[in-house]
Every structure is written in C-alpha cells, then in structure tokens.
C-alpha positions in Angstrom: 119.8 110.0 110.8 122.4 107.1 111.2 119.9 105.1 113.1 117.2 105.5 110.6 119.5 104.6 107.7 120.5 101.6 109.6 116.9 100.5 109.9 116.3 101.3 106.2 119.3 98.7 105.4 117.8 96.2 107.5 115.9 93.7 105.2 112.9 93.5 107.3 112.5 97.0 108.7 113.6 98.6 105.4 111.2 96.5 103.5 108.5 97.4 105.8 109.2 101.0 105.3 109.1 100.5 101.4 105.7 98.8 101.8 104.3 101.7 103.8 105.5 104.3 101.4 104.4 102.3 98.5 100.9 102.2 99.9 100.8 105.9 100.5 102.0 106.8 97.1 99.4 104.4 95.5 96.9 106.4 97.5 98.0 109.6 96.2 100.5 110.7 98.8 103.9 112.4 98.0 107.0 111.3 99.4 109.6 114.0 99.9 112.3 115.5 101.9 115.8 116.8 101.5 118.1 114.2 99.5 121.6 113.9 98.8 122.8 113.8 95.1 124.9 110.7 95.6 124.9 107.8 98.1 125.6 108.6 101.8 129.1 107.8 102.8 129.4 104.2 103.9 126.6 102.9 101.7 126.7 101.1 98.4 125.3 103.0 95.5 123.7 99.7 94.2 121.7 99.1 97.5 118.2 98.2 96.7 117.0 101.0 98.9 119.5 103.7 97.9 116.9 106.2 97.1 115.6 106.0 100.8 119.2 106.1 102.2 119.8 109.4 100.2 117.2 111.0 102.4 118.5 113.6 104.9 114.7 114.2 105.8 111.8 112.1 104.8 108.3 113.3 104.8 104.7 112.2 103.6 101.9 114.3 102.6 98.7 114.7 100.7 97.7 117.9 98.8 94.2 118.8 98.8 94.6 121.5 96.2 91.4 123.5 95.7 89.0 120.8 96.4 85.7 122.3 97.3 85.7 120.4 100.9 88.6 122.6 102.1 86.3 125.4 102.8 83.9 123.1 104.8 83.9 121.4 108.1 84.6 118.2 106.0 88.2 119.1 106.1 88.6 118.3 109.8 87.3 114.8 108.9 89.5 114.3 105.9 92.6 115.6 107.9 91.8 113.1 110.6 91.3 110.2 108.0 94.6 111.1 106.3 96.4 111.2 109.7 95.2 107.7 110.4 96.6 106.6 107.0 100.0 108.1 107.9 100.1 106.4 111.2 102.1 103.3 109.8 104.7 105.7 108.7 104.8 107.6 111.9 105.0 104.5 114.0 107.8 103.2 111.9 109.8 106.3 112.4 108.9 106.3 116.1 110.2 102.6 116.5 113.5 103.1 114.4 114.4 106.8 114.8 115.6 106.6 118.3 118.9 105.2 119.4 
C-alpha cells in the first residue's frame, strides 16, 4: 500500500493513474474500493490526489446489469473487450505496486 501511495504522490505516475481512471469513468466504469475517512498518516489533506491516497484498496468495474446480452455468448466477447479496457489500470498497478 505504501509503495502504491508513493506512486500516486509522484506527479508523473499519479497523473497517469488519474488519466487512466478518468477515461474508465467516462466510459461508464465505477471506481471503488475501501477508503479511509481522512487522509492517511503522513499525507497532506490538501494533496491534489488525496481521494486516491485515501484508498486502502482500489478497484475498477463495469456493471452489465440486466442487459439482454448477459444471457448470450456475446457476454464472453464483452468481458474480453472490457478486460482490454482495464489493461492500462492493471499495468499501472503491476508497475507501481511492487517494491
């Protein structure tokens, strides 16, 4: 968690994550995960990415609801497409989540 937060604080890496999450949100994805109610210890409450820094876990997901395609073979194709859309997020976490 500390390693990811340090990447979030970094101007280039944190900015990259914001761009990835913004693009996913605009495409209808939900950003979630467990968050702290306040700033994590050692981080300024006025940090421009404090909302990200408050995350103890960070998830992205898309909800298909009760769309008719969920009962067809099209669902597999849709999941594959969405997995590809999430790839930049997964790559960011992979690159910045290990010490």
